[in-house]
C-alpha positions in Angstrom: -7.3 17.7 -2.8 -8.5 14.7 -0.8 -8.3 14.4 2.9 -8.5 10.9 4.5 -9.0 10.5 8.2 -11.1 8.6 10.7 -14.9 9.2 10.7 -17.5 8.1 13.1 -19.1 5.8 10.6 -16.0 4.3 9.0 -13.2 2.0 9.9 -9.6 1.4 8.8 -10.7 -0.6 5.8 -12.6 2.4 4.3 -9.5 4.6 4.5 -7.1 2.0 3.3 -9.3 1.0 0.4 -9.8 4.6 -0.7 -6.1 5.3 -0.6 -5.1 2.1 -2.4 -7.6 2.7 -5.2 -6.5 6.3 -5.7 -2.9 5.1 -6.0 -4.0 2.3 -8.4 -5.8 4.6 -10.8 -3.0 7.2 -10.7 -0.3 4.5 -11.4 -2.3 3.1 -14.3 -2.4 6.4 -16.2 1.1 7.6 -15.0 -0.4 10.5 -12.9 1.5 11.6 -9.8 -0.1 11.4 -6.4 1.5 13.8 -3.8 0.8 12.6 -0.3 1.4 14.0 3.2 1.0 11.6 6.1 0.2 13.8 9.0 0.7 13.0 12.7 -0.8 15.2 15.4 1.0 15.8 18.7 -1.1 14.2 21.5 -4.3 14.7 19.6 -6.5 13.1 22.2 -5.6 15.2 25.3 -4.8 18.6 23.8 -8.2 19.6 22.4 -9.7 22.5 24.3 -12.9 21.4 25.9 -14.6 24.7 25.0 -14.1 23.8 21.3 -15.9 20.5 21.8 -18.9 22.2 23.4 -19.0 24.7 20.5 -19.0 21.9 17.9 -21.9 20.2 19.8 -23.9 23.4 19.7 -23.2 23.8 15.9 -24.6 20.3 15.4 -27.8 21.3 17.2 -27.3 19.4 20.4 -29.4 20.9 23.2 -28.0 22.7 26.3 -29.1 20.0 28.8 -27.4 17.3 26.7 -24.2 19.3 26.4 -24.3 19.9 30.2 -24.6 16.1 30.7 -21.6 15.5 28.4 -19.6 18.2 30.2 -20.2 16.5 33.5 -18.4 13.4 32.3 -15.2 15.5 32.0 -15.4 17.2 35.4 -12.7 16.0 37.9 -11.9 13.2 35.4 -8.7 11.5 34.5 -8.2 9.4 31.3 -5.7 6.9 30.0 -5.4 6.5 26.3 -4.7 2.9 25.3 -5.5 3.1 21.5 -5.6 6.3 19.5 -6.2 6.8 15.8 -5.2 10.2 14.5 -3.6 9.2 11.3 -4.4 11.6 8.5 -3.3 11.6 4.8 -3.6 14.6 2.5 -3.7 13.9 -1.3 -3.1 16.2 -4.2 -2.0 16.1 -7.8 0.9 18.6 -7.3 3.3 19.7 -4.7 1.9 23.2 -4.7 -1.7 22.0 -4.1 -0.5 19.7 -1.4 1.4 22.5 0.4 -1.8 24.7 0.3 -3.8 21.8 1.8 -1.2 21.3 4.5 -1.1 25.0 5.4 -4.9 24.9 5.7 -4.9 21.8 7.7 -2.2 23.1 10.1 -4.0 26.4 10.6 -7.4 24.8 11.3 -5.9 22.3 13.7 -3.9 25.0 15.5 -7.1 26.9 16.0 -8.5 23.9 17.8 -5.5 23.6 20.0 -3.7 20.8 18.0 -0.2 20.8 16.5 1.4 18.8 13.7 4.3 16.6 14.8 6.9 17.4 12.2 9.2 14.5 13.4 6.5 11.9 12.6 4.8 13.5 9.5 6.2 12.6 6.1 5.8 13.4 2.4 5.6 10.8 -0.4 5.0 10.9 -4.2 3.6 7.9 -6.0 4.9 8.2 -9.6 6.7 6.1 -12.2 9.5 8.7 -12.1 11.3 10.1 -9.0 9.7 13.4 -8.1 10.8 15.8 -5.3 8.2 17.1 -2.9 9.4 19.7 -0.4 6.6 20.3 2.2 7.0 22.8 5.0 5.2 23.2 8.3 6.1 26.7 9.3 9.9 26.7 8.9 10.5 22.9 9.1 10.8 20.7 6.0 9.0 17.4 6.2 11.1 14.3 5.2 10.2 12.6 1.9 10.0 8.8 1.9 9.7 6.1 -0.8 7.2 4.0 1.3 4.9 4.6 4.3 3.0 2.4 6.7 -0.5 3.9 7.0 -2.9 2.3 9.5 -0.7 -0.8 9.5 -0.5 -1.3 5.7 2.7 -0.5 3.7 2.1 1.7 0.7 4.8 1.7 -2.0 5.0 2.3 -5.8 5.1 -1.5 -6.2 1.5 -1.9 -5.3 0.4 -4.5 -2.7 2.9 -7.2 -3.5 5.4 -5.9 -1.0 2.7 -5.6 1.7 1.6 -9.2 1.1 5.2 -10.4 1.4 5.5 -8.4 4.6 2.3 -9.9 6.1 3.6 -13.4 5.3 6.9 -12.6 7.0 5.1 -11.2 10.1 2.9 -14.4 10.3 6.0 -16.5 10.0 7.7 -14.6 12.8 4.6 -15.2 15.0 4.9 -18.9 14.3 8.6 -19.0 15.1 7.9 -17.1 18.4 5.2 -19.6 19.4 6.8 -22.7 17.9 8.1 -24.4 21.0 5.6 -22.9 23.5 2.4 -23.5 21.5 2.6 -25.0 18.0 4.4 -28.2 18.7 3.8 -28.5 22.5 2.2 -31.9 23.1 0.7 -30.9 26.4 -1.4 -28.2 24.7 -4.7 -29.4 23.1 -5.5 -29.0 19.4 -8.4 -26.8 20.4 -6.0 -24.4 22.2 -3.6 -24.4 19.2 -6.4 -23.7 16.8 -7.6 -20.8 18.9 -4.1 -19.3 18.7 -4.2 -19.9 14.9 -7.5 -18.1 14.5 -7.0 -15.3 17.0 -3.3 -14.4 16.3 -1.8 -16.1 13.3 -4.6 -15.5 10.8 -5.2 -11.8 11.6 -1.5 -11.2 11.4 -1.3 -12.8 8.0 -4.5 -11.4 6.5 -4.7 -7.8 7.8 -5.7 -5.5 5.0 -6.6 -8.4 2.7 -9.6 -6.4 1.3 -7.1 -4.4 -0.8 -5.2 -7.3 -2.2 -5.0 -8.4 -5.8 -3.8 -12.0 -5.5 -1.7 -13.7 -8.1 -0.9 -17.4 -8.3 2.4 -16.6 -6.6 0.8 -14.9 -3.6 -1.9 -17.6 -3.3 0.8 -20.2 -3.2 2.8 -18.3 -0.6 -0.2 -17.7 1.6 -1.2 -21.3 1.4 2.3 -22.4 2.3 2.3 -20.1 5.4 -1.1 -21.4 6.4 -0.1 -25.1 6.1 3.2 -24.6 7.9 1.2 -23.7 11.0 -1.5 -26.3 10.6 0.8 -29.1 9.7 2.8 -28.6 12.9 -0.3 -28.1 15.0 -1.4 -31.6 13.7 1.9 -33.1 14.7 3.0 -33.7 11.1 5.8 -32.7 8.8 6.3 -32.5 5.0 7.9 -35.9 5.1 4.6 -37.5 6.2 3.2 -36.6 2.8 -0.3 -35.9 4.0 -2.4 -33.7 1.7 -3.3 -30.2 2.9 -7.0 -30.9 2.4 -6.8 -34.0 4.7 -5.0 -31.9 7.4 -7.7 -29.2 7.3 -10.4 -31.8 7.4 -8.9 -33.5 10.4 -8.5 -30.1 12.2 -11.9 -28.8 11.1 -10.4 -25.7 9.5 -11.6 -23.9 6.3 -9.0 -23.2 3.6 -7.5 -19.7 4.4 -7.6 -18.7 0.7 -11.4 -19.4 0.7 -11.8 -17.2 3.8 -9.8 -14.4 2.2 -11.7 -14.5 -1.1 -15.1 -14.7 0.6 -14.2 -11.7 2.7 -13.0 -9.8 -0.4 -16.4 -10.5 -2.1 -18.2 -9.5 1.1 -16.3 -6.2 1.0 -17.4 -5.8 -2.7 -21.0 -6.1 -1.6 -20.4 -3.6 1.2 -19.0 -1.1 -1.4 -21.9 -1.6 -3.8 -24.4 -0.9 -1.1 -22.7 2.2 0.3 -24.8 5.4 -0.1 -23.6 8.0 -2.6 -21.0 10.4 -1.2 -18.9 7.8 0.7 -15.3 8.0 -0.4 -14.8 4.2 -0.8 -17.9 4.1 -3.0 -16.8 7.0 -5.1 -13.4 5.5 -5.8 -15.0 2.1 -6.5 -17.2 3.7 -9.2 -14.6 6.2 -10.5 -13.3 5.7 -14.1 -9.8 7.2 -14.3 -9.0 8.9 -17.6 -5.8 9.6 -19.5 -3.3 7.7 -21.6 -1.8 4.5 -20.4 2.0 4.2 -20.8 3.4 1.3 -22.8 3.7 -2.1 -21.1 1.3 -4.5 -19.4 -0.9 -2.7 -16.9 -1.4 -4.0 -13.4 -4.7 -5.8 -12.7 -7.3 -3.5 -11.3 -8.9 -4.5 -8.0 -12.3 -4.2 -9.5 -11.4 -6.5 -12.4 -9.7 -9.0 -10.0 -12.8 -9.2 -7.7 -15.2 -9.4 -10.6 -13.2 -12.4 -11.9 -13.4 -14.0 -8.4 -17.2 -13.6 -8.5 -17.4 -15.1 -12.0 -15.1 -18.1 -11.0 -16.8 -18.8 -7.7 -20.5 -17.8 -8.3 -20.8 -17.7 -12.1 -22.2 -14.1 -12.0 -21.1 -12.0 -15.0 -19.7 -8.5 -14.4 -22.8 -6.8 -15.9 -25.1 -8.4 -13.3 -22.7 -8.2 -10.3 -23.9 -4.9 -8.8 -27.5 -5.9 -9.0 -26.9 -9.2 -7.2 -24.4 -7.8 -4.6 -26.8 -5.0 -3.9 -29.2 -7.5 -2.2 -27.6 -8.0 1.2 -29.4 -11.3 2.1 -29.0 -12.8 -1.3 -25.3 -11.9 -1.4 -24.6 -13.3 2.1 -26.4 -16.6 1.2 -24.3 -17.0 -2.0 -21.1 -16.3 -0.2 -21.9 -18.9 2.6 -22.1 -21.6 -0.1 -18.7 -20.9 -1.7 -16.8 -24.1 -2.6 -13.0 -24.1 -1.9 -10.4 -23.9 -4.6 -8.2 -26.9 -5.3 -5.0 -26.8 -3.2 -2.0 -25.3 -5.0 1.0 -27.3 -5.6 
């Protein structure tokens, strides 16, 4: 059983990468992955304070420090603006997953927390349809074919559907801002490009560390990028101005270059992770079993190794040694040349 949740020294990318690589390996060798996406009811404000002080004592925090922390909660009111309590339990069978869920529910209940059965869901990633009946006490959790975890859609189709969803979300942003920002003549280019960098690009590329891009997805991402930039520059397709010329005029790097550089930066981060970190473990894991007939999907590791070879000329057998040197790797990535524009 695996248990993915927030940790003090990790971010969403760590959890998302771990889950996507587990699903990738299981799909390649036709092994089922039973998942339970768990949501806790009001996790922030229902933890008994006495449990917190006990945990601090278990970690060896001295009495005066605990007293100082306790003073922060005396006669205090809080407003939660952002909360991250998304948890996913993974197992190879429905029976093991039910045992894990029972343990999770019992330990959280002991700490004053309760599973929200209306927001928790079961899912099985497999090439065949598999039923997974999970219970929390007497209630059966709904089983779904797809689930959005930490903002990323997980399905049996890999990341293709998520990339399409990202492109659709970015296009919706552009439609919303079209008259008020993108083509508004009174607004300076500097302001339009700030909107592009701070709203449009993050919407389009969220979760890109997980992507395995094909020529189709590259072409669609570039089309979405240029749709915004062309309008921001006051141009249309009928003007027949090359994408590279528009970017040069606006002083903008190609978005595909930014995405691929970031993916290779993430690769370096994985290589340098200390042993025991889940993202590092799944990165180095070698799934075993028998592959079913048919062309397998491209592994993320093979995809990013090919990126490094194409951009930097570093062969796969030397990749980890070079990426393990933070300063060397950063300097190499800063010199990446852009790909030729597609289409």
